[in-house]
C-alpha positions in Angstrom: 15.1 17.6 -15.0 15.6 13.8 -14.9 19.0 12.5 -14.7 20.8 9.2 -14.9 21.8 6.6 -17.4 19.6 6.3 -20.5 18.2 2.8 -20.0 17.4 0.8 -23.0 14.2 -0.6 -21.7 14.4 -0.2 -18.0 13.5 2.3 -17.9 0.7 3.5 0.2 -20.1 3.2 24.5 -21.1 4.2 27.2 -23.9 6.6 26.5 -23.5 9.5 24.1 -19.8 10.4 23.9 -18.1 13.5 22.8 -14.4 13.5 21.9 -12.1 15.0 24.5 -11.4 18.7 23.6 -8.0 20.3 24.0 -7.1 23.6 25.7 -4.0 25.7 25.3 -2.5 28.7 27.1 -4.8 31.0 25.2 -7.9 28.8 25.6 -10.1 28.0 28.7 -8.4 25.6 31.2 -9.3 23.8 34.3 -8.4 26.8 36.5 -9.3 29.7 34.3 -11.4 32.5 35.7 -14.6 31.4 33.8 -16.2 28.1 33.1 -15.5 26.8 29.5 -18.3 25.6 27.4 -18.5 21.9 26.4 -17.3 21.3 22.9 -16.4 18.6 20.4 -13.8 18.1 17.7 -14.0 15.7 14.9 -11.5 13.1 13.8 -9.3 14.6 11.1 -9.4 12.9 7.7 -7.5 13.1 4.5 -4.4 11.1 5.7 -3.0 9.3 2.6 0.0 7.4 1.5 3.0 9.7 1.3 3.3 9.1 -2.4 -0.3 10.1 -3.2 -3.1 7.9 -4.7 -4.2 6.4 -7.9 -7.2 8.1 -9.4 -9.6 6.2 -11.6 -12.1 8.0 -13.8 -15.5 7.0 -15.2 -16.8 4.5 -12.5 -20.2 4.4 -14.1 -20.8 1.0 -15.7 -20.6 1.4 -19.5 -23.7 0.4 -21.4 -23.6 -2.9 -23.3 -20.6 -4.1 -21.3 -19.5 -7.3 -19.7 -21.0 -8.3 -16.3 -19.2 -6.9 -13.3 -16.1 -8.8 -12.5 -16.3 -11.3 -15.3 -17.8 -14.8 -14.8 -19.3 -15.3 -11.4 -19.8 -11.7 -10.5 -17.7 -9.4 -8.4 -15.3 -10.8 -5.8 -13.3 -9.4 -2.9 -10.5 -7.0 -3.2 -6.8 -7.7 -2.6 -5.9 -8.1 1.0 -2.1 -8.7 1.0 0.5 -9.2 -1.7 4.0 -10.5 -1.7 6.4 -10.7 -4.6 9.9 -12.2 -4.7 12.9 -9.9 -4.9 14.5 -12.0 -7.7 13.4 -14.3 -10.5 14.1 -17.6 -12.1 16.0 -17.2 -15.4 15.3 -19.3 -18.5 17.5 -20.3 -21.4 16.4 -17.4 -23.6 17.6 -14.0 -24.7 15.7 -10.8 -24.9 13.3 -8.5 -23.1 9.6 -7.4 -22.8 8.0 -10.8 -23.4 4.3 -10.1 -23.7 2.6 -13.5 -23.9 -0.7 -15.4 -24.3 -1.8 -18.9 -23.5 -3.3 -20.6 -26.6 -5.9 -23.2 -27.0 -3.3 -25.8 -27.7 -1.9 -25.3 -24.2 1.3 -23.7 -25.4 2.5 -20.3 -24.1 3.6 -17.9 -26.9 5.7 -14.8 -26.1 7.4 -12.1 -28.1 10.7 -10.5 -27.1 12.6 -7.4 -28.2 16.3 -7.2 -29.1 17.4 -10.8 -28.7 17.4 -14.3 -30.0 14.3 -15.6 -28.2 14.3 -19.2 -26.9 16.6 -20.4 -29.7 19.8 -18.9 -28.2 21.9 -20.4 -30.9 20.1 -18.4 -33.6 20.5 -14.9 -34.9 19.8 -11.6 -33.0 16.6 -9.7 -34.1 14.9 -6.6 -32.9 11.7 -8.7 -32.4 11.1 -12.4 -32.2 8.3 -14.8 -31.2 8.8 -18.0 -29.3 6.8 -21.1 -28.3 7.4 -21.9 -24.6 6.9 -25.2 -22.8 7.3 -26.3 -19.2 6.6 -24.8 -15.8 8.3 -22.0 -13.8 11.8 -23.0 -13.0 11.9 -25.5 -15.8 11.1 -23.8 -19.1 12.2 -24.6 -22.6 11.1 -23.3 -26.0 12.0 -22.4 -29.5 12.0 -19.2 -31.6 9.5 -19.6 -34.4 9.5 -16.2 -36.2 11.5 -13.0 -36.0 12.5 -9.7 -37.7 10.7 -8.8 -40.9 8.4 -11.8 -40.4 7.0 -9.9 -37.4 5.7 -6.4 -38.3 6.8 -3.3 -40.2 8.7 -0.2 -39.1 6.5 2.8 -40.0 8.5 5.8 -38.7 11.8 5.6 -40.5 15.4 4.8 -39.7 15.4 6.1 -36.2 13.0 3.5 -35.0 12.7 -0.3 -34.5 10.0 -2.8 -33.6 9.0 -3.6 -30.1 6.3 -6.1 -29.0 3.9 -4.7 -26.4 0.9 -7.0 -26.1 -0.3 -10.5 -27.1 -3.7 -12.2 -26.9 -4.9 -15.6 -27.8 -8.5 -16.1 -29.2 -8.6 -19.9 -29.2 -5.6 -20.8 -31.3 -5.5 -17.5 -33.2 -2.7 -15.2 -32.0 -2.7 -11.4 -32.1 0.4 -9.4 -31.4 0.7 -5.6 -30.9 3.9 -4.1 -32.2 5.0 -0.5 -31.9 7.7 1.7 -33.4 10.0 2.7 -30.6 12.7 5.4 -31.1 16.3 4.2 -30.8 16.7 6.3 -27.7 13.6 4.6 -26.2 11.7 7.9 -25.6 9.2 8.2 -28.4 6.4 5.9 -29.7 4.6 7.4 -32.7 2.9 4.3 -34.3 1.6 0.8 -33.6 -0.2 -2.0 -35.4 -1.6 -5.5 -34.6 -0.5 -8.7 -36.3 -2.4 -12.0 -36.7 -1.2 -15.6 -36.8 -3.4 -18.6 -37.4 -0.5 -21.1 -37.4 0.7 -20.6 -33.8 3.1 -17.8 -34.5 5.0 -19.2 -37.5 3.6 -16.6 -40.0 2.0 -13.3 -39.4 -0.3 -11.0 -41.5 -1.0 -7.3 -41.1 -1.9 -4.3 -43.2 1.4 -3.3 -44.7 0.1 0.0 -46.1 -0.4 1.9 -42.8 -0.3 1.4 -39.0 -3.5 1.0 -37.1 -2.6 3.7 -34.6 -0.4 6.7 -35.2 0.5 10.2 -34.0 1.5 8.9 -30.5 -2.1 8.1 -29.7 -2.9 4.6 -28.2 0.5 3.4 -29.5 1.5 1.2 -26.6 -1.0 -1.6 -26.6 -1.6 -4.7 -24.4 -4.6 -6.9 -23.9 -6.7 -8.4 -21.0 -5.5 -11.9 -20.5 -8.5 -14.2 -20.0 -6.6 -17.5 -19.7 -6.3 -20.4 -22.0 -7.5 -19.4 -25.4 -9.4 -16.5 -23.8 -11.9 -19.0 -22.3 -12.6 -16.8 -19.3 -13.6 -13.8 -21.3 -17.0 -12.4 -20.1 -18.3 -11.6 -23.6 -17.4 -11.6 -27.3 -14.8 -8.8 -27.1 -11.1 -8.5 -26.9 -10.2 -5.7 -24.4 -7.1 -3.7 -25.3 -5.3 -1.1 -23.1 -3.3 1.7 -24.5 -0.8 4.5 -23.6 -0.2 7.7 -25.4 3.2 9.2 -26.1 5.7 6.7 -24.7 5.8 3.2 -23.3 7.1 4.5 -19.9 8.6 7.6 -18.4 10.2 9.6 -21.2 13.5 10.4 -19.6 14.3 13.3 -21.9 10.7 14.5 -22.1 10.7 14.2 -25.9 7.0 13.3 -25.4 4.7 13.6 -22.4 5.2 10.9 -19.8 2.2 8.5 -19.7 0.0 9.0 -16.7 -3.3 7.5 -17.9 -4.3 4.1 -19.2 -7.0 4.1 -21.9 -9.2 1.2 -22.9 -10.8 -0.1 -26.1 -12.7 -3.2 -27.1 -13.2 -5.0 -30.4 -15.2 -8.1 -31.4 -13.0 -11.2 -31.3 -13.2 -11.8 -35.0 -12.4 -8.2 -36.0 -9.3 -7.4 -34.0 -7.4 -6.1 -37.1 -10.4 -4.1 -38.3 -9.7 -0.6 -37.0 -13.2 0.5 -37.8 -14.6 -2.0 -35.4 -12.7 -0.7 -32.4 -14.6 1.3 -29.7 -13.0 3.3 -27.0 -14.1 3.7 -23.3 -15.6 7.1 -22.7 -16.2 6.8 -18.9 -19.9 6.1 -19.5 -19.9 3.9 -22.6 -18.0 3.3 -25.8 -17.3 5.4 -28.9 -15.9 4.6 -32.3 -14.1 7.9 -32.1 -10.7 7.7 -30.5 -10.9 11.4 -29.6 -13.8 10.6 -27.3 -11.7 8.2 -25.1 -11.4 8.9 -21.3 -8.9 7.2 -19.0 -9.8 4.0 -17.3 -7.0 4.7 -14.8 -4.9 7.8 -14.1 -2.0 7.9 -11.6 0.0 11.1 -11.4 2.4 9.9 -8.7 6.1 10.6 -9.2 8.6 8.3 -7.5 12.3 8.9 -6.6 11.8 12.7 -6.9 15.5 13.2 -6.1 18.4 10.7 -5.8 21.9 11.1 -4.3 23.7 9.6 -7.2 23.3 9.7 -11.0 20.4 7.3 -11.1 17.3 8.4 -13.0 14.7 10.3 -10.9 11.2 11.8 -10.9 9.7 8.8 -12.5 6.1 8.4 -13.6 4.4 5.1 -12.6 2.2 4.2 -15.6 4.1 2.0 -18.1 3.7 -0.8 -20.6 2.6 -3.9 -18.6 -0.3 -6.3 -18.6 -3.8 -6.9 -17.3 -4.6 -10.5 -16.1 -8.1 -11.7 -15.0 -7.9 -13.8 -11.9 -11.0 -16.0 -12.0 -10.8 -17.3 -8.3 -10.5 -13.7 -7.0 -12.8 -12.2 -9.7 -10.3 -9.4 -10.1 -8.4 -7.8 -12.9 -4.7 -7.0 -12.0 -2.7 -4.4 -13.9 1.0 -4.7 -13.5 3.1 -1.6 -14.1 6.5 -0.4 -13.1 9.0 2.5 -12.8 12.7 2.2 -13.0 12.9 0.9 -9.4 9.4 -0.4 -8.5 6.7 -2.8 -9.6 3.3 -1.1 -9.3 0.1 -3.2 -8.9 -3.6 -2.2 -9.4 -6.8 -4.2 -9.1 -10.3 -3.8 -10.4 -13.6 -5.7 -10.4 -14.1 -4.9 -14.1 -11.9 -4.2 -17.2 -12.6 -0.5 -16.9 -12.4 0.1 -13.2 -12.5 1.5 -10.6 -8.8 0.7 -10.4 -7.1 0.7 -7.0 -3.4 0.7 -6.4 -2.7 -2.1 -3.9 1.1 -2.5 -3.8 4.4 -0.9 -4.8 7.3 -3.3 -4.6 10.4 -1.1 -4.2 13.7 -2.6 -5.2 15.7 0.7 -4.6 18.0 2.5 -6.9 21.1 1.1 -8.4 23.2 -0.9 -7.9 21.1 -4.0 -7.6 22.4 -7.5 -6.8 21.7 -11.1 -7.9 19.4 -11.4 -4.9 17.4 -8.2 -5.4 16.5 -6.6 -8.7 13.5 -5.0 -10.3 12.7 -5.0 -14.0 10.3 -3.8 -16.7 7.6 -5.0 -19.1 5.9 -6.6 -16.0 3.2 -9.1 -16.8 1.4 -12.0 -15.2 1.1 -14.9 -17.7 -2.3 -16.6 -17.0 -0.8 -20.0 -17.8 1.2 -19.9 -14.6 -1.6 -18.8 -12.3 -1.8 -21.8 -9.8 -5.1 -23.6 -9.0 -5.4 -21.8 -5.6 -5.9 -18.6 -7.6 -3.6 -16.8 -5.2 -0.2 -17.9 -6.4 1.1 -16.7 -9.7 4.3 -15.7 -11.5 5.4 -12.3 -12.7 7.5 -12.0 -15.8 10.0 -9.1 -15.7 13.5 -8.7 -17.1 16.5 -6.3 -16.9 18.6 -5.0 -19.8 22.3 -5.4 -19.1 22.8 -1.8 -20.5 20.5 -0.5 -17.7 23.2 0.0 -15.1 21.7 -2.4 -12.5 25.1 -4.0 -11.9 23.9 -7.6 -12.3 25.2 -8.5 -15.7 23.0 -10.3 -18.3 21.5 -13.0 -16.0 18.0 -11.5 -16.1 17.9 -10.5 -19.8 15.5 -13.4 -20.6 12.0 -14.7 -19.9 12.3 -14.4 -16.2 9.6 -15.4 -13.6 9.3 -14.7 -9.9 6.5 -15.7 -7.5 3.7 -13.4 -6.6 1.1 -14.4 -3.9 -2.1 -12.4 -3.6 -4.5 -13.0 -0.7 -8.0 -11.7 -0.9 -9.2 -9.5 2.0 -12.1 -10.3 4.3 -14.5 -7.8 5.8 -15.2 -9.8 8.9 -14.8 -7.9 12.2 -11.7 -8.5 14.2 -12.0 -11.3 16.7 -8.6 -11.5 18.3 -8.5 -11.1 22.1 -5.9 -9.3 24.3 -2.8 -11.3 25.0 0.9 -11.5 24.6 0.9 -12.9 21.1 2.9 -11.1 18.4 0.4 -10.4 15.6 3.3 -9.9 13.2 4.0 -13.7 13.3 3.7 -15.3 9.8 1.1 -17.7 11.3 -1.2 -14.7 11.8 -1.1 -14.0 8.1 1.1 -10.9 8.5 3.0 -9.6 5.5 5.9 -7.3 6.3 6.0 -4.0 4.4 8.4 -1.2 4.1 9.3 1.7 1.8 12.1 -0.4 0.4 14.7 -2.9 1.6 18.4 -2.8 1.0 18.8 -6.6 1.1 15.4 -7.4 -0.5 14.1 -9.4 2.5 12.1 -8.4 5.5 12.3 -11.8 7.2 14.3 -10.4 10.1 11.4 -8.1 11.2 9.5 -11.0 12.9 12.2 -13.6 13.5 12.3 -12.9 17.3 15.9 -11.6 17.3 16.8 -8.0 18.0 20.4 -8.2 16.9 20.2 -7.9 13.1 19.7 -4.9 10.8 17.8 -4.1 7.6 17.8 -0.7 6.1 15.7 1.1 3.5 18.7 2.9 1.9 17.8 3.1 -1.7 19.6 6.1 -3.1 16.4 8.3 -2.8 16.4 11.6 -0.9 13.1 10.6 0.7 10.7 12.3 3.0 9.2 9.2 4.6 10.4 5.8 5.8 8.2 3.1 7.2 8.2 -0.5 8.6 5.0 -2.4 9.2 2.6 -5.3 8.4 -0.6 -5.9 6.5 -3.1 -8.7 7.1 -5.9 -10.0 4.8 -8.3 -9.8 7.8 -8.8 -7.1 10.4 -7.0 -7.2 13.8 -7.3 -5.2 17.0 -4.0 -3.6 17.8 -2.8 -1.0 20.4 0.9 -1.7 20.9 3.9 -1.6 18.6 7.4 -2.5 19.7 10.0 -1.1 17.3 13.7 -2.1 17.6 16.2 -0.2 15.5 19.0 -1.7 13.5 22.5 -0.3 12.9 22.9 3.5 13.2 25.6 5.7 11.6 26.0 9.3 10.4 24.6 8.1 7.1 21.3 7.1 8.7 19.5 4.4 10.5 17.3 6.5 12.7 14.2 8.8 12.5 14.5 12.5 12.6 12.0 13.6 15.2 9.6 11.0 16.5 8.3 7.9 14.7 4.6 7.7 14.5 2.1 4.8 14.1 -0.4 4.8 11.2 -3.1 2.2 10.5 -4.9 1.2 7.4 -8.6 2.3 7.2 -10.5 1.6 4.0 -7.2 1.3 2.1 -5.7 4.6 3.3 -3.0 5.1 5.9 -4.4 7.2 8.8 -2.3 8.5 11.7 -3.4 7.2 15.2 -4.1 9.7 17.9 -2.9 9.8 21.5 0.4 7.9 20.8 3.1 7.7 23.5 6.6 6.3 23.1 8.6 4.7 25.9 11.4 5.5 26.4 11.3 8.9 24.8 12.6 8.8 21.2 15.4 11.4 20.9 15.0 12.0 17.1 18.6 11.7 16.2 21.4 9.2 16.0 21.5 8.9 19.8 18.3 6.7 19.4 20.9 4.0 19.2 21.4 0.7 17.4 19.2 -2.3 18.4 17.3 -0.1 20.8 13.6 -0.9 21.5 10.9 1.7 21.7 7.3 0.8 22.6 4.5 2.9 21.0 1.1 2.6 22.7 -2.2 4.0 21.4 -5.9 3.5 21.6 -7.3 0.2 20.2 -7.5 0.2 16.5 -9.3 -2.3 14.3 -7.3 -2.5 11.1 -5.7 -4.6 8.4 -2.4 -2.8 8.5 -0.1 -1.0 10.8 3.2 0.8 10.3 5.8 2.9 12.1 6.6 5.9 9.9 8.7 9.0 10.1 11.3 11.3 8.5 14.5 9.3 7.9 17.7 10.8 9.3 21.3 10.9 8.3 23.2 12.1 5.3 21.6 9.4 3.1 18.0 9.5 4.3 17.3 6.0 5.6 16.2 4.1 8.7 16.9 0.6 10.0 15.0 -2.1 11.8 15.9 -5.3 13.5 12.5 -6.3 14.9 8.9 -5.0 14.8 6.3 -6.6 17.1 2.6 -5.7 17.0 0.2 -6.7 19.9 -3.2 -6.2 21.3 -2.7 -6.0 25.1 -4.4 -5.0 28.3 -3.2 -1.4 28.6 -4.4 2.2 29.1 -3.6 4.5 26.3 -2.2 8.0 27.0 -2.7 7.7 30.8 -0.6 10.9 31.2 -2.3 12.9 28.5 1.0 13.4 26.8 0.1 11.6 23.6 0.5 13.0 20.1 -1.0 12.2 16.7 -3.8 13.5 14.6 -6.5 10.8 15.1 -9.1 10.2 17.8 -8.0 10.8 21.4 -7.8 8.0 23.9 -10.1 9.6 26.4 -13.8 10.2 25.7 -16.2 12.3 27.7 -19.8 12.2 28.8 -21.9 14.7 30.7 -22.8 18.4 30.6 -19.5 19.9 31.8 -16.6 21.4 29.8 -13.5 19.2 29.5 -10.1 19.2 27.9 -6.4 18.9 28.3 -4.1 21.4 30.0 -1.0 21.5 27.8 2.0 22.9 29.5 0.1 25.1 31.9 1.8 23.8 35.1 -1.2 21.9 36.4 0.0 18.3 35.7 0.9 15.7 38.3 3.8 14.7 36.1 5.0 15.6 32.7 3.6 18.6 30.9 -0.2 17.8 30.5 -3.3 16.7 32.4 -7.0 16.2 31.7 -9.7 18.3 33.3 -13.5 18.7 33.7 -15.2 21.9 34.9 -18.6 23.4 35.0 -21.2 25.3 37.0 -24.0 22.8 36.4 -25.6 19.6 37.8 -25.3 15.9 36.9 -22.5 13.5 36.5 -19.7 14.1 34.1 -16.6 12.0 33.5 -13.7 11.2 31.3 -13.5 7.5 30.4 -11.6 5.0 28.3 -12.3 1.4 27.3 -9.5 -1.1 28.1 -9.1 -4.6 26.7 -8.9 -7.3 29.4 -8.9 -11.1 29.8 -11.9 -12.7 31.5 -11.1 -14.0 35.0 -7.9 -11.9 35.3 -7.4 -9.4 38.1 -6.3 -5.8 37.4 -5.4 -2.8 39.5 -6.3 0.6 38.1 -4.9 3.8 39.5 -5.2 7.6 38.9 -3.9 10.8 40.4 -6.8 13.4 40.9 -6.9 16.9 42.2 -10.3 18.5 43.0 -11.5 22.1 43.6 -12.9 23.4 46.9 -16.5 23.4 45.7 -16.6 19.6 45.2 -18.6 18.0 48.1 -17.3 15.0 49.9 -17.8 11.7 48.2 -19.2 13.3 45.0 -16.1 12.5 43.0 -15.7 9.0 41.7 -12.9 6.9 40.2 -13.8 3.4 39.1 -14.1 0.6 36.6 -17.3 -0.7 35.0 -18.4 -3.4 32.5 -21.1 -2.0 30.4 -23.3 0.0 32.9 -22.3 -2.1 35.9 -19.7 -0.8 38.3 -17.1 -3.5 39.1 -15.2 -1.3 41.6 -15.1 2.4 42.5 -13.8 4.8 45.1 -15.1 8.3 46.0 -13.3 11.6 46.7 -14.1 15.2 47.5 -12.3 18.6 47.6 -8.5 18.5 47.8 -5.5 20.8 47.8 -3.3 18.7 45.6 -3.1 15.5 43.6 -4.2 12.3 45.5 -3.7 8.8 44.3 -6.8 6.6 43.9 -6.8 2.9 43.2 -9.3 0.1 42.6 -8.8 -3.7 42.0 -11.2 -5.7 39.9 -11.6 -9.3 38.8 -13.0 -9.4 35.3 -16.2 -11.3 34.9 -16.5 -14.3 32.6 -17.0 -13.5 28.9 -16.0 -9.9 29.4 -13.2 -8.7 27.2 -13.5 -4.9 27.7 -13.9 -2.7 30.8 -14.2 1.0 31.1 -12.1 3.1 33.5 -13.5 6.5 34.4 -13.0 9.5 36.6 -15.7 12.2 37.2 -17.9 14.0 39.7 -21.5 14.9 40.4 -21.6 18.7 39.9 -23.2 20.8 42.8 -24.2 23.7 40.5 -21.2 25.7 41.7 -18.0 26.4 39.7 -16.3 23.0 40.3 -13.4 21.3 38.6 -11.2 18.2 38.8 -7.8 17.6 37.3 -6.7 14.0 36.4 -3.4 12.5 35.4 -1.2 9.4 35.3 -3.8 6.7 34.9 -2.3 3.2 35.2 -3.3 -0.4 34.9 -1.4 -3.4 36.2 
């Protein structure tokens, strides 16, 4: 059951290599009575964002449709996105504000429940305004309102709400719905037309165009000034069934799918000319429609206070075509988040690329969410990356910020396209989280609304993700528009108390691969993370792992305390010259740090008492011939000198000088040392100067097998 205030409208080699296998107490080990067989395991898949994924249906290109991606063909997907935590108010009154940019260069917008841009006028349930100026300096006038703008079809318990507006040249079309007075039921909708820039409107006054809760929340694809960027002769309209957002009292089903229709530009009010997207084409029968986008996520499943919970994410918003990016962006929202999706075509496939989380109530004047989220094409800047979101907040919603945002309210959004180029960064001390590297800080949410302290170089501050949610995951990290090589994350906590500020258990590193968050294998944390409040305030923990080429990295875990949150004061990300999991103590579900080549069996002794230090060690064993080794590729700097070390124990059957520990570049040995049978661990060490133009070397340990039962145990590899 949802709970909370009823809101008026507020509602994430060298040769052929096998992956290193693992052995346990019950499996074969380095000193078991029989030789184990060589084996492989594959990299686990299926790691996804903790809140699930958006699902799009019907990816087949519909027949007789617009070219992919609109004018100019398909472009690149979104790389990073940043949206401000607060907006710029204007001298206006009302909410919702769907808009369109007419051929006369004016912006027209319709509001619900307010006076519009003529704030000295009378209140109306619906009003249309003409808007002039630029973000931060807007002015306008209300030009029509009330009964001039639509009918109420469903009786006394409903009023009019604007949901979408589109300009075809200088002709304006406005979608208006009947919304129940408790905001939880939308049974009917129709579309109005104006040929005099919004002063007067015409519509069929005998019946609504859409009824019975089907396609009754309507908005349109925004193709810029007068619709000039439209790829064909159609107006594209998106619709929801049931309600305009999560139905708090479940009077009707919560919308989880967005449907799509199109109609010739000169027949927008002719219901018989409308055709609906079926997944493979278009049908005049509305019953044949299939979703263009379905997203079944639920956010804020449980809250500590009385705030609304278990919110669906599909809501009345807008779709704007970004010509420079050749992408369509759908802006949706929940009570506490803005949700962003992108697609190369009007029908999909749609991909969720950002959730901006403002947290539960109370909000502040420096951080607040909103509803009815749209991107007016008039305010998309020439670079194609910078634009402005319109979203507002009802003063009755409970956000605690008064009436300052119950108006046409803009905030900056910057979207940077991704690049598929391979990572080119070299190992070094640089912090890849620096803004100069293009890094965009991310988190589940932020209590203050700003993540600037995460990469300001200071370890004395504190930001939390306390947001009133009883949440199962908390994360802090970065995304880049281009791929980077990373293998080291330095996490510094913020303030800690009984309420929270720490991870329960051990924080883990995940990286983005093809848009999904995947846990990294062979992670080690230094010092050991205690998993409770004793982790301490402003304490630094370094997490190392095998090299990952990625466009995103984050530290994630279960938040602790009585209020389920974590804190951060600094988060650095680096690509450095280091060995990963040198002691075989690493955790994580991804690929291991150590690879294997040869005919022998191999694995990790876990807690069997064979380690040089810690609980675990690596091993190789066989009754065979040929050379077998464990190896790992290490990033290095050309011309630099490194010393590599390892502790190795060998069985009695290993002949003298048939074991080898060393470092190679490609297939060329740079330095190595040999060993034979031993009775305990012996330390081996080699020093190498890296050749010019060499950025990776391979450290290895193995032996030439004498066709007798022979094994080695290896542990505590180091590089300095």
